[in-house]
C-alpha positions in Angstrom: -4.9 20.0 -30.4 -5.4 16.4 -29.3 -1.8 16.3 -28.0 -2.3 19.5 -26.0 -5.5 18.1 -24.4 -3.6 14.9 -23.6 -0.8 16.8 -21.9 -3.3 18.9 -19.9 -5.1 15.7 -18.9 -1.9 14.1 -17.8 -1.0 17.2 -15.7 -4.4 17.1 -14.1 -3.9 13.4 -13.3 -0.5 14.0 -11.8 -1.9 16.8 -9.6 -4.7 14.5 -8.4 -2.2 11.7 -7.7 0.2 14.0 -5.9 -2.7 15.6 -3.8 -4.1 12.2 -2.9 -0.7 10.8 -1.9 0.0 13.9 0.3 -3.4 13.6 1.9 -2.9 9.9 2.7 0.6 10.6 4.0 -0.7 13.5 6.2 -3.6 11.3 7.6 -1.1 8.6 8.6 1.1 11.3 10.3 -1.8 12.8 12.1 -2.9 9.4 13.3 0.5 8.7 14.6 0.7 12.0 16.4 -2.5 11.2 18.3 -4.0 14.6 17.6 -7.4 13.1 16.8 -9.5 11.8 19.7 -9.6 8.0 19.9 -12.3 5.8 21.1 -11.9 5.0 24.8 -12.4 1.4 24.1 -11.5 -0.2 20.8 -14.5 -1.9 19.2 -14.2 -5.7 19.1 -13.7 -5.8 15.3 -10.7 -3.5 15.7 -8.6 -6.3 17.2 -8.9 -8.3 14.0 -7.8 -5.5 11.6 -4.0 -6.2 11.8 -4.7 -9.9 10.8 -7.0 -8.7 8.0 -4.3 -6.3 6.8 -1.7 -9.1 6.8 -4.1 -11.3 4.8 -4.8 -8.6 2.3 -1.0 -7.9 2.0 -0.3 -11.6 1.5 -3.1 -11.9 -1.1 -1.8 -8.8 -2.9 1.7 -10.3 -3.0 0.3 -13.5 -4.6 -1.8 -11.4 -7.0 1.2 -9.2 -8.0 3.2 -12.3 -8.9 0.2 -13.8 -10.9 -0.1 -10.4 -12.7 3.6 -10.4 -13.5 3.3 -14.0 -14.8 0.2 -13.0 -16.9 1.9 -10.1 -18.6 5.0 -12.2 -19.3 2.7 -14.6 -21.1 1.2 -11.6 -22.9 -2.3 -12.2 -21.4 -3.2 -8.6 -21.1 -6.8 -9.2 -20.1 -5.8 -11.4 -17.2 -3.1 -8.9 -16.2 -5.6 -6.1 -16.1 -8.2 -8.1 -14.1 -5.7 -9.2 -11.5 -4.3 -5.7 -11.1 -7.8 -4.3 -10.7 -8.5 -6.8 -7.9 -5.1 -6.0 -6.3 -5.8 -2.3 -6.5 -9.2 -2.8 -4.9 -7.7 -4.9 -2.1 -5.0 -2.3 -1.5 -7.7 0.4 -1.1 -9.5 -1.8 1.4 -6.2 -2.3 3.2 -5.6 1.4 3.4 -9.0 2.0 4.9 -8.5 -0.8 7.4 -5.0 0.4 8.2 -6.1 4.0 8.9 -9.1 2.7 10.9 -6.9 0.5 13.1 -4.3 3.1 13.7 -7.0 5.7 14.6 -8.6 3.3 17.2 -5.5 1.7 18.8 -2.4 2.6 20.7 0.9 1.9 19.1 2.3 -1.5 19.7 6.1 -1.5 20.3 8.6 -4.2 19.6 10.4 -5.0 22.8 13.7 -3.2 23.3 15.3 -6.3 24.8 14.4 -8.6 21.9 17.5 -9.4 19.8 15.4 -9.3 16.6 14.6 -5.6 17.2 17.2 -4.2 14.8 16.0 -6.6 12.1 12.4 -5.7 12.8 13.1 -1.9 12.7 15.1 -2.2 9.5 12.2 -4.0 7.8 9.6 -1.7 9.3 11.5 1.5 8.3 12.1 0.4 4.8 8.4 -0.8 4.6 7.1 2.6 5.7 9.3 4.6 3.4 8.5 2.5 0.4 4.8 2.4 1.2 4.8 6.2 1.0 6.7 6.1 -2.3 4.6 3.3 -3.9 1.2 5.0 -3.7 1.8 7.6 -6.3 3.7 5.1 -8.5 0.7 2.7 -8.3 -1.8 5.4 -9.2 0.2 6.6 -12.1 0.9 3.1 -13.3 -2.8 2.4 -13.2 -3.6 5.6 -15.1 -1.2 4.7 -17.9 -2.5 1.1 -18.0 -6.1 2.0 -18.0 -5.6 4.6 -20.7 -3.6 2.2 -22.9 -0.4 4.3 -22.7 1.6 1.1 -22.8 5.1 2.5 -23.3 4.7 4.8 -20.3 3.0 2.0 -18.3 5.9 -0.3 -18.9 8.5 2.3 -18.0 7.0 3.2 -14.7 6.0 -0.3 -13.6 9.6 -1.3 -13.8 9.9 0.6 -10.5 6.3 0.2 -9.3 6.2 -3.6 -9.4 9.2 -4.4 -7.3 8.5 -1.7 -4.7 4.8 -2.7 -4.4 5.8 -6.4 -4.1 8.3 -5.5 -1.4 5.8 -3.4 0.5 3.1 -6.1 0.4 5.6 -8.9 1.4 7.2 -6.9 4.2 3.7 -5.9 5.5 3.2 -9.6 6.2 6.6 -10.0 7.8 6.1 -6.9 10.0 2.7 -8.3 11.2 4.2 -11.7 12.0 7.0 -10.1 14.0 4.9 -7.6 15.9 1.7 -9.7 16.4 2.8 -11.5 19.5 3.0 -8.1 21.3 -0.5 -6.8 20.4 -2.6 -6.3 23.5 -5.3 -8.9 23.9 
């Protein structure tokens, strides 16, 4: 009976994770398509959001590495604490990212810049993996918080490197595109 409840609970969690991931993906697509009306003038704080996002991404990169180090040292309490902070910061990032992309026009990397192919390669891989990592992070957290250690370890073998890549390339993308943001 307990095993059956556990499987039902896991299915429910997977459905919630899938639904949430699809909603976030659709919100980003809708923002990019410019269907929603935008403010005529971006509020002053809006200009600082890309920098905030880069700082959050950089902080998450460092926290992910610290978390990895903590688990290698078998310091589970520290690992959990760091991951909770990273998860919280990532949630703030997501709200900030969506807010900025709702309020602003797209900034394009100059076509004549010789670094454009490199930029686009990093950006495209970043976007694809950012979409992939959200459900992986949510499922990894579920397994970790419910002490399903074997499942947590199995999925974080994929989640960790992808999440680390996404947070790192988020900073790189910001550094490459920031000179072209409107002032």
